[in-house]
C-alpha positions as CSV (number, residue, x, y, z in Angstrom):
1,M,-14.7,27.0,-47.8
2,L,-15.2,28.9,-44.6
3,L,-12.5,29.6,-42.1
4,R,-12.5,27.5,-39.0
5,S,-11.5,28.7,-35.5
6,S,-8.7,27.3,-33.4
7,P,-7.5,27.7,-29.8
8,A,-4.3,29.7,-29.8
9,N,-2.9,32.6,-27.8
10,T,-4.3,35.3,-30.1
11,L,-7.6,35.0,-32.0
12,L,-8.4,37.5,-34.7
13,L,-12.0,37.9,-35.8
14,L,-12.5,39.3,-39.2
15,V,-16.1,39.9,-40.4
16,L,-16.6,40.9,-44.0
17,T,-20.0,42.1,-45.2
18,L,-20.6,43.0,-48.8
19,G,-22.9,45.9,-49.4
20,S,-24.8,46.7,-52.6
21,A,-23.2,45.9,-55.9
22,A,-23.2,49.5,-56.7
23,A,-21.4,50.5,-53.5
24,Q,-18.9,47.6,-53.8
25,A,-18.0,48.0,-50.2
26,L,-17.7,45.4,-47.4
27,E,-17.2,45.1,-43.7
28,L,-15.0,42.4,-42.2
29,Q,-14.7,41.5,-38.5
30,V,-11.6,39.4,-37.5
31,Q,-11.0,37.3,-34.3
32,A,-7.5,36.3,-33.6
33,I,-5.7,34.0,-31.1
34,N,-1.9,34.0,-30.5
35,D,0.5,32.3,-28.0
36,N,-2.0,30.3,-26.0
37,H,0.8,28.2,-24.5
38,A,-1.4,25.4,-23.3
39,R,-3.5,27.8,-21.2
40,Y,-6.6,25.6,-21.4
41,E,-7.7,26.6,-17.9
42,P,-8.2,30.2,-16.7
43,A,-5.2,32.1,-15.2
44,D,-5.1,34.6,-12.4
45,V,-4.1,38.3,-12.6
46,Q,-0.5,37.4,-12.4
47,F,-0.9,34.8,-15.2
48,G,-0.5,32.1,-12.5
49,T,-2.5,29.0,-11.6
50,Q,-4.1,30.2,-8.4
51,C,-7.6,29.9,-9.6
52,N,-9.0,27.3,-7.2
53,G,-11.3,28.0,-4.3
54,T,-14.6,29.8,-4.0
55,R,-13.6,32.9,-6.0
56,G,-11.5,31.2,-8.6
57,E,-14.1,31.5,-11.3
58,E,-14.7,35.1,-10.5
59,V,-11.1,36.5,-10.5
60,C,-9.4,34.5,-13.3
61,F,-9.2,35.1,-17.0
62,G,-9.1,33.2,-20.3
63,G,-9.2,29.5,-20.8
64,V,-10.6,27.6,-23.7
65,A,-14.2,27.5,-22.5
66,R,-14.3,31.3,-22.5
67,Q,-12.5,31.5,-25.8
68,V,-15.1,29.3,-27.4
69,S,-17.9,31.2,-25.8
70,A,-16.6,34.6,-27.0
71,I,-15.9,33.4,-30.5
72,N,-19.3,31.8,-30.9
73,S,-21.1,34.9,-29.6
74,A,-19.2,37.2,-31.9
75,R,-19.8,34.9,-34.9
76,A,-23.5,34.7,-34.2
77,A,-23.9,38.4,-33.8
78,A,-22.0,39.0,-37.1
79,A,-24.1,36.4,-38.9
80,R,-27.3,38.2,-37.9
81,R,-26.0,41.3,-39.6
82,G,-25.0,39.3,-42.7
83,V,-21.3,39.7,-41.9
84,D,-18.6,37.0,-42.3
85,T,-16.3,36.1,-39.4
86,L,-12.7,34.8,-39.7
87,V,-11.1,33.0,-36.8
88,L,-7.3,32.9,-37.1
89,H,-4.6,31.4,-34.9
90,A,-1.1,32.9,-35.0
91,G,0.7,29.9,-33.4
92,D,2.2,28.6,-30.2
93,Q,-0.8,26.6,-28.9
94,Y,1.8,24.5,-27.1
95,T,4.1,24.6,-24.1
96,G,3.5,26.3,-20.8
97,T,1.3,24.2,-18.5
98,L,1.0,20.7,-17.1
99,F,-1.3,19.8,-20.0
100,D,1.8,19.4,-22.1
101,A,3.5,17.0,-19.8
102,V,0.4,14.9,-19.0
103,F,-1.1,14.7,-22.6
104,T,1.0,16.1,-25.5
105,K,4.3,14.6,-24.6
106,K,2.6,11.2,-24.4
107,G,1.1,11.6,-27.8
108,Q,-2.4,12.5,-26.7
109,Q,-3.2,15.6,-28.8
110,I,-6.0,17.4,-27.0
111,A,-5.6,20.8,-28.7
112,A,-7.4,19.9,-32.0
113,D,-10.8,19.2,-30.3
114,F,-10.7,22.7,-28.6
115,L,-9.6,24.4,-31.8
116,R,-12.4,22.8,-33.7
117,L,-14.9,24.1,-31.0
118,M,-13.4,27.6,-31.5
119,G,-14.0,27.3,-35.3
120,V,-10.4,28.1,-36.2
121,Q,-10.1,28.5,-39.9
122,A,-6.4,28.8,-40.4
123,F,-3.4,28.1,-38.1
124,T,0.1,29.3,-38.5
125,L,2.9,27.3,-37.0
126,G,4.7,28.9,-34.0
127,N,8.1,27.8,-32.9
128,H,6.7,25.9,-29.9
129,E,4.7,23.6,-32.1
130,F,8.1,21.9,-32.7
131,D,9.0,21.4,-29.0
132,N,8.3,17.7,-29.1
133,G,10.0,17.3,-32.4
134,A,8.8,17.3,-36.0
135,T,7.6,13.7,-36.2
136,G,5.7,11.1,-34.3
137,P,2.5,11.2,-32.2
138,A,3.8,13.8,-29.7
139,G,5.4,16.0,-32.4
140,L,4.2,18.4,-35.0
141,E,3.2,15.5,-37.2
142,G,0.9,14.1,-34.5
143,F,-0.7,17.6,-34.0
144,I,-1.5,18.1,-37.7
145,R,-2.8,14.6,-38.1
146,S,-5.1,15.0,-35.1
147,I,-6.6,18.1,-36.9
148,N,-7.6,15.7,-39.7
149,G,-8.1,18.5,-42.2
150,S,-10.5,20.6,-40.0
151,F,-8.5,23.7,-40.9
152,P,-5.2,24.3,-42.8
153,V,-1.9,24.5,-41.0
154,L,0.3,27.2,-42.6
155,S,3.9,28.3,-43.0
156,C,5.1,29.9,-46.2
157,N,8.7,30.0,-45.2
158,L,9.0,26.4,-43.8
159,D,10.7,24.0,-46.2
160,T,9.5,20.4,-45.3
161,S,11.0,18.7,-48.3
162,G,13.7,17.1,-46.2
163,E,11.2,15.5,-43.8
164,P,9.0,12.8,-45.5
165,A,6.7,12.5,-42.4
166,L,5.4,16.0,-43.0
167,A,4.8,15.7,-46.7
168,G,1.5,17.4,-47.6
169,L,0.7,18.4,-44.0
170,V,1.8,22.1,-44.1
171,Q,0.5,24.6,-46.6
172,R,2.1,27.8,-47.8
173,F,-1.2,29.6,-47.9
174,T,-4.9,28.9,-48.0
175,L,-8.0,30.4,-49.6
176,L,-11.0,31.1,-47.4
177,P,-14.3,31.9,-49.3
178,L,-16.6,34.1,-47.3
179,Q,-20.3,33.1,-47.3
180,H,-22.1,36.4,-47.0
181,S,-19.8,38.6,-49.2
182,N,-18.7,36.0,-51.7
183,A,-15.2,37.4,-51.4
184,T,-12.1,35.2,-51.0
185,V,-9.5,35.7,-48.4
186,G,-5.9,34.5,-48.9
187,V,-4.1,33.7,-45.7
188,V,-0.3,33.2,-45.8
189,G,1.6,31.8,-42.8
190,L,5.1,32.7,-41.6
191,T,7.1,31.0,-38.8
192,S,10.0,32.4,-36.8
193,V,13.4,31.8,-38.5
194,E,14.7,31.5,-35.0
195,T,12.8,28.2,-34.4
196,P,15.9,25.9,-34.7
197,G,17.4,27.8,-31.7
198,T,14.3,28.2,-29.7
199,S,12.6,24.8,-30.2
200,N,13.3,21.3,-31.4
201,P,12.5,21.0,-35.2
202,G,15.4,18.7,-36.0
203,E,17.9,19.1,-38.9
204,R,15.6,18.1,-41.8
205,L,13.5,21.3,-41.8
206,Q,14.6,24.6,-43.1
207,F,13.2,28.0,-42.1
208,R,13.6,30.4,-45.0
209,P,13.9,34.2,-44.7
210,Y,10.6,36.1,-44.7
211,A,11.4,38.5,-47.4
212,D,12.6,35.7,-49.7
213,T,9.4,33.6,-49.4
214,L,6.4,35.9,-48.6
215,P,6.2,37.7,-52.0
216,G,5.9,34.4,-53.9
217,C,3.2,33.0,-51.5
218,V,1.2,36.2,-51.8
219,A,1.5,36.1,-55.6
220,E,0.3,32.5,-55.6
221,A,-2.7,33.3,-53.4
222,R,-3.6,36.3,-55.6
223,A,-3.3,34.2,-58.7
224,A,-5.5,31.5,-57.1
225,G,-8.3,34.0,-56.6
226,A,-7.7,35.9,-53.3
227,D,-9.4,39.3,-53.2
228,L,-7.4,40.3,-50.1
229,V,-4.4,38.8,-48.3
230,I,-3.8,38.4,-44.6
231,A,-0.3,37.5,-43.4
232,L,-0.8,35.2,-40.3
233,T,2.6,35.4,-38.7
234,H,4.5,34.0,-35.8
235,I,7.6,36.2,-36.1
236,G,7.2,38.9,-33.4
237,F,5.9,42.5,-33.3
238,D,9.2,44.1,-34.2
239,A,9.7,41.7,-37.2
240,D,6.1,42.3,-38.2
241,Q,6.6,46.0,-38.4
242,A,9.9,45.7,-40.3
243,L,8.3,43.3,-42.7
244,A,5.2,45.5,-43.2
245,A,7.4,48.4,-44.2
246,S,9.4,46.3,-46.7
247,P,8.8,45.7,-50.4
248,A,8.2,42.0,-49.5
249,A,4.8,43.0,-48.0
250,A,3.6,45.0,-50.9
251,G,0.8,42.5,-51.6
252,V,-0.2,42.1,-48.0
253,D,-3.3,43.9,-46.6
254,L,-3.3,42.9,-42.9
255,I,-0.9,41.2,-40.5
256,V,-2.2,39.1,-37.6
257,G,0.8,38.3,-35.5
258,G,2.2,36.4,-32.5
259,H,5.4,35.2,-30.9
260,T,6.4,38.2,-28.7
261,H,3.3,38.2,-26.5
262,S,2.9,41.9,-27.4
263,F,0.0,43.7,-25.9
264,L,-1.4,46.2,-28.4
265,Y,-4.2,48.5,-27.2
266,T,-5.4,52.0,-28.2
267,G,-5.6,54.1,-25.1
268,P,-5.5,52.8,-21.5
269,P,-6.7,49.2,-21.2
270,P,-9.7,48.7,-18.9
271,P,-9.2,47.4,-15.4
272,L,-9.1,43.7,-14.9
273,L,-11.1,43.3,-11.7
274,V,-13.9,45.3,-10.1
275,D,-13.4,44.3,-6.5
276,P,-10.7,45.2,-5.5
277,P,-10.0,47.5,-8.4
278,T,-7.1,45.8,-10.3
279,N,-5.5,47.3,-13.4
280,E,-3.8,45.5,-16.2
281,T,0.0,45.6,-15.6
282,S,1.2,44.2,-18.9
283,E,3.0,46.9,-20.9
284,V,1.2,48.3,-23.9
285,E,3.6,48.1,-26.8
286,G,1.5,49.9,-29.5
287,T,-1.9,50.8,-30.7
288,Y,-4.5,48.3,-31.8
289,P,-4.0,48.0,-34.7
290,T,-0.5,49.4,-35.2
291,W,-0.3,51.0,-38.7
292,V,2.8,50.7,-40.9
293,T,3.2,52.6,-44.2
294,N,4.1,50.6,-47.2
295,G,4.3,52.8,-50.3
296,S,1.0,54.4,-51.0
297,K,-0.9,52.2,-48.4
298,R,-0.9,51.4,-44.7
299,I,-0.8,47.9,-43.3
300,P,-2.4,47.3,-39.9
301,I,-0.8,44.8,-37.4
302,V,-2.6,43.2,-34.5
303,Q,-1.5,41.0,-31.6
304,A,-3.2,40.4,-28.2
305,L,-0.8,39.5,-25.3
306,Y,-0.8,35.7,-24.6
307,G,-2.2,33.0,-22.5
308,S,-5.9,33.5,-23.7
309,R,-6.5,36.5,-21.4
310,Y,-7.7,38.4,-24.4
311,L,-9.3,37.6,-27.8
312,G,-8.1,39.8,-30.7
313,A,-11.0,41.6,-32.4
314,L,-10.7,43.8,-35.4
315,N,-13.4,45.4,-37.5
316,T,-12.3,46.3,-41.1
317,T,-14.0,47.9,-44.1
318,W,-13.0,47.3,-47.7
319,A,-13.8,48.7,-51.1
320,A,-13.1,47.5,-54.7
321,A,-9.6,48.4,-55.8
322,E,-9.1,50.4,-59.0
323,G,-8.4,48.5,-62.1
324,P,-9.5,45.2,-63.6
325,S,-8.0,42.9,-60.9
326,G,-11.2,42.5,-58.9
327,S,-9.2,42.7,-55.6
328,L,-10.3,44.7,-52.5
329,R,-8.6,47.7,-50.9
330,L,-8.6,48.2,-47.1
331,E,-10.4,51.4,-46.2
332,G,-10.2,51.2,-42.4
333,A,-9.6,49.0,-39.3
334,T,-10.6,49.5,-35.7
335,G,-10.9,47.3,-32.7
336,A,-9.5,46.2,-29.3
337,P,-8.5,43.0,-27.6
338,L,-11.5,41.5,-25.7
339,L,-10.9,40.7,-22.1
340,L,-12.2,37.1,-21.3
341,G,-13.0,37.6,-17.6
342,G,-14.9,36.1,-14.8
343,R,-17.9,37.5,-12.8
344,N,-15.7,39.9,-10.9
345,S,-14.0,41.2,-14.0
346,T,-14.8,44.3,-16.1
347,N,-15.9,42.0,-18.9
348,Y,-17.6,38.8,-17.9
349,V,-17.6,36.0,-20.5
350,P,-19.4,32.8,-19.4
351,D,-17.9,29.4,-20.2
352,D,-19.1,27.4,-23.2
353,P,-20.7,24.3,-21.7
354,V,-19.4,21.9,-24.3
355,A,-15.8,23.1,-24.0
356,A,-16.1,23.1,-20.2
357,A,-17.3,19.6,-20.1
358,R,-14.5,18.4,-22.3
359,L,-12.0,20.2,-20.1
360,A,-13.5,18.5,-17.0
361,E,-12.8,15.1,-18.5
362,L,-9.1,15.9,-18.5
363,Q,-8.8,16.7,-14.8
364,G,-8.3,13.1,-13.5
365,P,-5.0,12.5,-15.4
366,L,-3.8,16.0,-14.2
367,A,-4.5,15.0,-10.5
368,D,-2.7,11.7,-11.0
369,Y,0.3,13.5,-12.5
370,T,0.8,15.9,-9.5
371,S,1.0,12.9,-7.2
372,Q,3.8,11.2,-9.1
373,V,7.1,10.9,-7.2
374,V,9.9,12.4,-9.2
375,G,12.8,11.9,-6.8
376,Q,14.1,12.6,-3.3
377,A,15.4,15.6,-1.3
378,A,18.3,14.8,1.1
379,A,17.0,17.4,3.6
380,T,14.4,20.1,3.5
381,L,15.0,22.5,0.6
382,D,14.4,26.0,2.0
383,G,12.1,28.2,0.1
384,E,10.8,30.2,3.0
385,R,10.3,33.9,2.3
386,I,12.5,35.2,5.0
387,D,15.4,33.0,3.8
388,I,15.0,32.9,0.0
389,R,14.7,36.7,-0.2
390,N,17.7,37.5,2.0
391,R,20.4,34.8,1.5
392,E,21.6,31.8,-0.5
393,T,19.4,28.7,0.2
394,N,19.7,25.1,-0.9
395,L,16.5,25.4,-2.9
396,G,17.8,28.5,-4.7
397,D,21.0,26.5,-5.5
398,A,18.9,23.5,-6.6
399,M,16.8,25.6,-9.0
400,C,19.8,27.2,-10.7
401,D,21.6,23.8,-10.9
402,A,18.4,22.5,-12.5
403,I,18.3,25.3,-15.1
404,L,21.9,24.8,-16.0
405,A,21.4,21.0,-16.3
406,Y,18.4,21.5,-18.5
407,A,20.3,23.8,-20.8
408,K,23.0,21.1,-21.1
409,R,20.6,18.3,-21.7
410,H,18.1,19.9,-24.1
411,T,19.8,22.8,-25.8
412,G,23.0,23.7,-27.7
413,L,23.3,26.9,-25.7
414,L,26.6,26.0,-24.1
415,G,28.4,25.3,-27.4
416,G,28.8,27.0,-30.7
417,D,28.9,30.8,-30.5
418,N,28.5,30.6,-26.7
419,A,31.3,28.1,-26.1
420,G,33.6,30.8,-24.6
421,R,30.9,32.5,-22.6
422,P,30.5,31.6,-18.9
423,A,27.0,30.4,-18.2
424,V,25.4,32.3,-15.3
425,C,22.0,31.6,-13.6
426,L,20.0,34.4,-12.1
427,V,16.5,34.0,-10.7
428,N,14.5,36.2,-8.3
429,G,13.7,35.1,-4.8
430,G,10.0,36.0,-5.4
431,V,9.8,33.0,-7.8
432,F,9.8,30.6,-4.8
433,R,6.5,30.1,-2.9
434,A,7.2,27.0,-0.8
435,S,9.9,24.7,0.6
436,I,10.3,21.0,-0.3
437,P,10.3,18.6,2.7
438,A,13.0,15.9,3.0
439,G,12.1,12.5,1.5
440,N,10.1,11.7,-1.6
441,V,9.3,14.7,-3.8
442,T,6.2,14.8,-6.1
443,Q,5.3,16.8,-9.2
444,G,2.9,18.6,-6.9
445,D,5.7,19.6,-4.6
446,C,7.6,21.2,-7.5
447,L,4.5,23.0,-8.7
448,A,4.0,24.4,-5.1
449,V,7.5,25.9,-5.2
450,T,6.7,27.9,-8.4
451,P,2.9,27.8,-8.7
452,Y,3.1,30.7,-11.2
453,G,4.0,28.6,-14.2
454,E,3.4,31.9,-16.0
455,R,3.6,34.8,-13.7
456,W,3.0,38.6,-13.7
457,I,3.8,40.5,-16.9
458,R,5.7,37.6,-18.6
459,G,6.4,34.3,-16.9
460,N,8.5,31.9,-14.9
461,W,9.9,29.8,-17.7
462,F,13.6,29.4,-18.8
463,V,15.0,32.0,-21.2
464,A,18.6,32.7,-22.1
465,K,20.2,36.0,-23.1
466,A,23.7,37.4,-23.7
467,V,24.7,40.3,-21.4
468,N,27.9,42.0,-20.7
469,A,29.6,42.2,-17.3
470,S,28.5,45.7,-16.4
471,T,24.8,44.7,-17.1
472,L,25.2,41.6,-14.9
473,A,26.7,43.7,-12.1
474,A,23.8,46.2,-12.4
475,A,21.3,43.3,-12.2
476,L,23.0,42.0,-9.1
477,N,22.9,45.4,-7.5
478,N,19.2,45.6,-8.3
479,G,18.6,42.3,-6.7
480,F,20.7,43.0,-3.5
481,S,18.8,46.3,-3.0
482,G,15.8,44.1,-2.1
483,W,17.5,42.7,1.0
484,T,16.1,43.8,4.4
485,G,17.1,40.8,6.5
486,N,13.5,40.0,7.5
487,V,10.2,39.0,5.9
488,S,9.7,42.4,4.3
489,A,12.5,41.6,1.8
490,Q,11.6,42.1,-1.8
491,G,11.2,39.4,-4.4
492,R,14.0,40.9,-6.5
493,F,16.7,39.4,-4.2
494,P,18.7,37.0,-6.4
495,Q,19.5,33.3,-6.3
496,I,22.4,32.6,-8.5
497,G,24.4,29.7,-9.9
498,G,26.4,28.3,-12.8
499,A,29.7,30.2,-13.4
500,L,28.9,33.0,-11.0
501,R,29.9,33.6,-7.4
502,A,29.0,36.9,-5.7
503,A,29.3,38.8,-2.4
504,F,27.3,41.7,-1.1
505,D,27.3,44.0,1.9
506,P,23.8,45.3,2.9
507,V,25.1,47.1,6.0
508,N,28.1,49.1,5.0
509,Q,27.3,49.8,1.4
510,P,24.6,52.1,-0.2
511,N,21.4,50.4,-1.0
512,T,21.9,50.7,-4.8
513,S,25.5,49.4,-4.8
514,R,25.7,46.5,-2.4
515,L,27.7,44.2,-4.7
516,V,31.3,44.2,-3.4
517,G,32.7,41.3,-5.3
518,A,31.9,38.8,-8.0
519,E,33.8,36.1,-9.8
520,L,33.2,34.1,-13.0
521,R,34.5,30.7,-13.8
522,L,35.5,30.5,-17.4
523,P,34.8,27.4,-19.6
524,N,38.6,26.5,-19.3
525,G,38.2,26.3,-15.5
526,S,40.1,29.5,-14.6
527,T,38.4,32.3,-12.7
528,V,38.3,36.0,-13.3
529,P,36.7,38.9,-11.4
530,L,33.4,40.0,-13.0
531,S,34.7,43.6,-13.1
532,S,37.7,42.5,-15.3
533,F,35.7,40.4,-17.7
534,S,35.4,42.0,-21.1
535,G,33.1,39.6,-22.9
536,D,29.5,38.6,-22.7
537,V,28.1,36.0,-20.2
538,L,25.3,33.6,-21.1
539,L,22.5,34.5,-18.7
540,L,20.1,31.7,-17.8
541,S,17.1,33.2,-16.3
542,T,13.3,33.6,-16.6
543,D,11.1,35.4,-19.1
544,Y,9.7,37.5,-16.3
545,L,13.1,38.7,-15.2
546,V,14.7,39.3,-18.6
547,G,11.5,41.1,-19.6
548,G,12.3,43.8,-16.9
549,G,10.2,42.3,-14.0
550,D,11.2,43.0,-10.4
551,F,13.0,46.1,-11.7
552,Y,15.5,44.2,-13.7
553,T,15.0,46.7,-16.5
554,M,18.7,46.6,-17.5
555,L,18.1,43.1,-18.9
556,K,15.2,44.0,-21.1
557,D,16.9,45.1,-24.2
558,A,19.5,42.3,-24.4
559,P,18.9,39.8,-27.3
560,V,17.1,36.6,-26.5
561,L,19.2,33.6,-27.5
562,F,16.7,30.9,-26.4
563,D,13.1,30.9,-25.2
564,S,12.1,27.5,-23.8
565,S,8.5,28.2,-22.6
566,K,9.4,25.5,-20.1
567,P,8.0,26.3,-16.6
568,L,10.5,26.2,-13.8
569,N,8.5,23.6,-11.9
570,E,9.0,21.1,-14.8
571,I,12.7,21.9,-15.0
572,L,13.0,21.3,-11.2
573,A,11.1,18.1,-11.4
574,E,13.4,16.8,-14.2
575,Q,16.4,17.6,-12.0
576,F,14.9,15.4,-9.3
577,Q,14.4,12.6,-11.8
578,Q,18.0,12.9,-13.0
579,A,20.0,13.7,-9.9
580,S,18.3,12.6,-6.7
581,P,18.8,13.0,-3.9
582,L,19.3,16.7,-4.3
583,A,22.0,18.3,-2.1
584,A,21.0,19.5,1.3
585,T,23.7,22.1,1.8
586,T,24.6,25.4,0.2
587,D,28.1,25.9,-1.4
588,G,28.9,29.5,-0.7
589,R,28.1,30.9,-4.1
590,L,26.3,33.9,-2.6
591,V,27.9,35.6,0.4
592,N,26.7,38.3,2.8
593,C,29.8,40.1,3.8
594,A,28.1,41.6,6.9
595,E,27.7,38.2,8.4
596,A,30.3,35.9,9.9
597,G,32.2,33.5,7.7
598,S,32.4,35.7,4.6
599,S,34.6,34.9,1.6
600,L,37.6,36.3,-0.2
601,L,35.1,38.1,-2.5
602,C,34.4,40.4,0.4
603,G,37.9,41.8,0.1
604,S,39.0,44.1,2.9
605,Q,35.5,43.9,4.4
606,A,36.1,40.2,5.4
607,K,37.7,39.5,8.7
608,P,41.0,37.7,8.1
609,A,40.2,34.8,10.3
610,S,36.8,34.3,8.7
611,R,37.9,34.5,5.0
612,R,37.2,31.3,3.1
613,R,37.6,30.2,-0.5
614,L,34.6,29.4,-2.7
615,H,33.6,25.9,-3.3
616,W,32.5,25.4,-6.9
617,R,29.9,22.7,-7.1
618,A,30.4,20.6,-10.2
């Protein structure tokens, strides 16, 4: 059977054309999707949602209507040359926009229709396919049943034997016969072993090590008739490279990956917009494809950022392998991610009318959702630029309190190996784009605060890392260096919370070392100066910040403990639902020692009459 396309963050197109029998050579073009994260609509340059207005269609990128259009165009062009096309999805179709809250969480699975329009032929499970659980209409079971056999859902290393609801729904591999070349492609899926810590699969599913499971699945695919094998993975770029170099991948010919949102490109990527000229700011992590040596051969790896901005496109050539096996040997692979831009981009892709019409049908429920009242604010919550980028505000406090509460309600982060680590919240003031008036608060109000559900290089969703005290101090100094006291203050200025209290002096200290005191509250209730703490803290932040955004480069290399893909606006809305009315006052967690009323954390710089103790909000 032929591969079908599906909407996912990275789409790989593989076209295979068989030449004369004597030459025994074929050409294959692959289109790949990875990490779509519910980005059904286009996103702006900063991966945000500011695509409305007269120029929205011109300056925004991606979305399912452009994905379908680009895939259909490439497939038709290949067919005219007698070339086969493979459309592969490397996982994480879910979690990241309001579409999840409005549709998926209520059991209305909208993804399958768009994936069928794309012609997805194989889909590997990403960790976020488990966000709504393994079973039920809103969970993984509901997603796969909505596909109704249109394309196989894969994961070689996922053991579903303990969950009867998933019996027969997930395949270890699939075989995809190619119409023009008469070759057969084996596609083997791999899902991140970190899924139990980064999503919600429950206790009945087991995620087995890649090296223990991949060889057996490849052997089964070969024995079933595969002429070549593609590993369709959702394990991350680094893990893909390590796997490609290991004996476990000896039978793999190509890796189409996802999970880490890695942008692979050979040479400088083209500009995004024509007017004004706007370059791609996402960091290029490797060539497209990235080649890894495995014994006497090389294995290419592809991935194409996230959020449907690009469509992965790879052209490959194959020849008959030596010996009686009848398998194919990879001869070469070239390509580049295809920018899915508007009319003002450097690569305009028009919308597919069928996909656009289906998307338009979904707008009514989205509008109704944004008008829903989620709670109340006791007073105006201050998100004004001059305040949120220069001092503690009640909205900054509310956001950090919301993140901490979300971690307690929905994750096991504060227990287990992290039980002895103080949990610290750190977000940048540039996250906030509006205040929230006193009174009833709607979903739309929360969205206005952080309109960039996915922003800049990475995004504004909740991520947790473990960092040591010196790294946290360096991060705070970076943030405080953005203070100016006026509207010119930089977005790096921090809003903090959880187990952290800090004081800074922007007047009497050098710009790069304005932190003058910080204190951690330990899980046992005692407090310790940050400078004396010898362990790691549990940092609750955003994907944008821990990825090095706003110059927080010191956080980039720390290990990720949890990646929620949950936008901050949804976390804030949930806090209103759980804890309204939200507090109207600040609690002194962030102190400017150059202003009156500073705290003991300011040390000798605080006037004796004005020193005050910190109030720790429960």
